[in-house]
PyMOL commands that place a pseudoatom at each C-alpha (Angstrom):
pseudoatom trace, name=CA, resn=MET, resi=1, chain=A, elem=C, hetatm=0, pos=[131.683, 111.627, 74.026]
pseudoatom trace, name=CA, resn=VAL, resi=2, chain=A, elem=C, hetatm=0, pos=[128.142, 110.651, 72.601]
pseudoatom trace, name=CA, resn=MET, resi=3, chain=A, elem=C, hetatm=0, pos=[126.283, 108.299, 74.871]
pseudoatom trace, name=CA, resn=PRO, resi=4, chain=A, elem=C, hetatm=0, pos=[124.487, 105.627, 73.083]
pseudoatom trace, name=CA, resn=MET, resi=5, chain=A, elem=C, hetatm=0, pos=[120.679, 105.628, 72.954]
pseudoatom trace, name=CA, resn=ARG, resi=6, chain=A, elem=C, hetatm=0, pos=[119.096, 102.546, 74.052]
pseudoatom trace, name=CA, resn=ILE, resi=7, chain=A, elem=C, hetatm=0, pos=[115.455, 101.846, 72.395]
pseudoatom trace, name=CA, resn=LEU, resi=8, chain=A, elem=C, hetatm=0, pos=[113.542, 98.985, 73.330]
pseudoatom trace, name=CA, resn=ALA, resi=9, chain=A, elem=C, hetatm=0, pos=[110.788, 98.461, 70.908]
pseudoatom trace, name=CA, resn=PHE, resi=10, chain=A, elem=C, hetatm=0, pos=[107.731, 95.814, 71.163]
pseudoatom trace, name=CA, resn=GLY, resi=11, chain=A, elem=C, hetatm=0, pos=[106.365, 93.869, 68.481]
pseudoatom trace, name=CA, resn=ARG, resi=12, chain=A, elem=C, hetatm=0, pos=[109.222, 92.350, 66.859]
pseudoatom trace, name=CA, resn=GLU, resi=13, chain=A, elem=C, hetatm=0, pos=[107.284, 89.821, 64.683]
pseudoatom trace, name=CA, resn=GLY, resi=14, chain=A, elem=C, hetatm=0, pos=[105.158, 92.385, 63.124]
pseudoatom trace, name=CA, resn=GLN, resi=15, chain=A, elem=C, hetatm=0, pos=[105.516, 94.363, 59.904]
pseudoatom trace, name=CA, resn=VAL, resi=16, chain=A, elem=C, hetatm=0, pos=[106.662, 97.559, 61.685]
pseudoatom trace, name=CA, resn=GLY, resi=17, chain=A, elem=C, hetatm=0, pos=[108.869, 95.604, 64.101]
pseudoatom trace, name=CA, resn=ARG, resi=18, chain=A, elem=C, hetatm=0, pos=[110.459, 93.657, 61.445]
pseudoatom trace, name=CA, resn=ALA, resi=19, chain=A, elem=C, hetatm=0, pos=[111.315, 96.932, 59.357]
pseudoatom trace, name=CA, resn=MET, resi=20, chain=A, elem=C, hetatm=0, pos=[112.778, 98.706, 62.587]
pseudoatom trace, name=CA, resn=ALA, resi=21, chain=A, elem=C, hetatm=0, pos=[114.975, 95.843, 62.882]
pseudoatom trace, name=CA, resn=ARG, resi=22, chain=A, elem=C, hetatm=0, pos=[116.267, 96.037, 59.319]
pseudoatom trace, name=CA, resn=ALA, resi=23, chain=A, elem=C, hetatm=0, pos=[116.484, 99.858, 59.468]
pseudoatom trace, name=CA, resn=ALA, resi=24, chain=A, elem=C, hetatm=0, pos=[119.740, 101.592, 59.421]
pseudoatom trace, name=CA, resn=TRP, resi=25, chain=A, elem=C, hetatm=0, pos=[120.125, 103.188, 62.594]
pseudoatom trace, name=CA, resn=PRO, resi=26, chain=A, elem=C, hetatm=0, pos=[122.433, 106.054, 63.460]
pseudoatom trace, name=CA, resn=ALA, resi=27, chain=A, elem=C, hetatm=0, pos=[126.051, 105.037, 64.989]
pseudoatom trace, name=CA, resn=GLY, resi=28, chain=A, elem=C, hetatm=0, pos=[125.746, 104.520, 68.801]
pseudoatom trace, name=CA, resn=THR, resi=29, chain=A, elem=C, hetatm=0, pos=[122.098, 103.286, 68.701]
pseudoatom trace, name=CA, resn=ALA, resi=30, chain=A, elem=C, hetatm=0, pos=[120.834, 100.042, 70.497]
pseudoatom trace, name=CA, resn=LEU, resi=31, chain=A, elem=C, hetatm=0, pos=[118.207, 98.788, 69.412]
pseudoatom trace, name=CA, resn=THR, resi=32, chain=A, elem=C, hetatm=0, pos=[115.984, 95.734, 71.292]
pseudoatom trace, name=CA, resn=THR, resi=33, chain=A, elem=C, hetatm=0, pos=[113.144, 94.250, 69.709]
pseudoatom trace, name=CA, resn=LEU, resi=34, chain=A, elem=C, hetatm=0, pos=[110.938, 92.178, 71.596]
pseudoatom trace, name=CA, resn=SER, resi=35, chain=A, elem=C, hetatm=0, pos=[108.545, 89.324, 70.645]
pseudoatom trace, name=CA, resn=ARG, resi=36, chain=A, elem=C, hetatm=0, pos=[105.022, 88.631, 72.199]
pseudoatom trace, name=CA, resn=ARG, resi=37, chain=A, elem=C, hetatm=0, pos=[106.718, 85.821, 73.806]
pseudoatom trace, name=CA, resn=GLU, resi=38, chain=A, elem=C, hetatm=0, pos=[109.514, 87.845, 75.667]
pseudoatom trace, name=CA, resn=ALA, resi=39, chain=A, elem=C, hetatm=0, pos=[107.154, 90.605, 76.695]
pseudoatom trace, name=CA, resn=ASP, resi=40, chain=A, elem=C, hetatm=0, pos=[103.484, 90.523, 76.309]
pseudoatom trace, name=CA, resn=ILE, resi=41, chain=A, elem=C, hetatm=0, pos=[102.040, 94.124, 76.262]
pseudoatom trace, name=CA, resn=ARG, resi=42, chain=A, elem=C, hetatm=0, pos=[98.963, 92.988, 77.582]
pseudoatom trace, name=CA, resn=ASP, resi=43, chain=A, elem=C, hetatm=0, pos=[100.784, 92.080, 80.986]
pseudoatom trace, name=CA, resn=ARG, resi=44, chain=A, elem=C, hetatm=0, pos=[101.546, 95.401, 82.611]
pseudoatom trace, name=CA, resn=HIS, resi=45, chain=A, elem=C, hetatm=0, pos=[103.782, 93.559, 84.968]
pseudoatom trace, name=CA, resn=ALA, resi=46, chain=A, elem=C, hetatm=0, pos=[105.791, 91.833, 82.427]
pseudoatom trace, name=CA, resn=VAL, resi=47, chain=A, elem=C, hetatm=0, pos=[106.067, 95.486, 80.628]
pseudoatom trace, name=CA, resn=ALA, resi=48, chain=A, elem=C, hetatm=0, pos=[107.362, 97.156, 83.877]
pseudoatom trace, name=CA, resn=ALA, resi=49, chain=A, elem=C, hetatm=0, pos=[109.928, 94.642, 84.367]
pseudoatom trace, name=CA, resn=THR, resi=50, chain=A, elem=C, hetatm=0, pos=[110.885, 94.495, 80.976]
pseudoatom trace, name=CA, resn=VAL, resi=51, chain=A, elem=C, hetatm=0, pos=[111.556, 98.451, 81.049]
pseudoatom trace, name=CA, resn=ARG, resi=52, chain=A, elem=C, hetatm=0, pos=[113.445, 98.132, 84.254]
pseudoatom trace, name=CA, resn=ALA, resi=53, chain=A, elem=C, hetatm=0, pos=[115.683, 95.256, 83.091]
pseudoatom trace, name=CA, resn=HIS, resi=54, chain=A, elem=C, hetatm=0, pos=[116.432, 97.335, 79.576]
pseudoatom trace, name=CA, resn=ARG, resi=55, chain=A, elem=C, hetatm=0, pos=[116.523, 100.895, 81.071]
pseudoatom trace, name=CA, resn=PRO, resi=56, chain=A, elem=C, hetatm=0, pos=[115.660, 102.317, 77.700]
pseudoatom trace, name=CA, resn=ASP, resi=57, chain=A, elem=C, hetatm=0, pos=[115.891, 106.025, 77.000]
pseudoatom trace, name=CA, resn=LEU, resi=58, chain=A, elem=C, hetatm=0, pos=[113.254, 105.724, 74.051]
pseudoatom trace, name=CA, resn=ILE, resi=59, chain=A, elem=C, hetatm=0, pos=[110.474, 102.953, 74.105]
pseudoatom trace, name=CA, resn=ILE, resi=60, chain=A, elem=C, hetatm=0, pos=[108.286, 102.188, 70.851]
pseudoatom trace, name=CA, resn=ASN, resi=61, chain=A, elem=C, hetatm=0, pos=[105.209, 100.098, 70.706]
pseudoatom trace, name=CA, resn=ALA, resi=62, chain=A, elem=C, hetatm=0, pos=[104.949, 98.331, 67.342]
pseudoatom trace, name=CA, resn=ALA, resi=63, chain=A, elem=C, hetatm=0, pos=[102.824, 95.736, 68.611]
pseudoatom trace, name=CA, resn=ALA, resi=64, chain=A, elem=C, hetatm=0, pos=[99.480, 95.415, 67.059]
pseudoatom trace, name=CA, resn=TYR, resi=65, chain=A, elem=C, hetatm=0, pos=[96.514, 93.085, 66.847]
pseudoatom trace, name=CA, resn=THR, resi=66, chain=A, elem=C, hetatm=0, pos=[95.004, 93.008, 63.366]
for i in range(1, 66): cmd.bond("trace and resi %d" % i, "trace and resi %d" % (i + 1))
show_as sticks, trace
zoom trace
């Protein structure tokens, strides 16, 4: 049995984050995208708590300041 891959992505409201949310992911992939309000990457304690809560296999930082 294949274990699902849990992906946690920061930057949901940006161009890359929106594209990731719309993309077709392989079966068994659980993608969670978060906005700045949900987890501000400038706050290391918030990021650490979020990672602990979600226990992802992979983290993608699509957050950007442009």
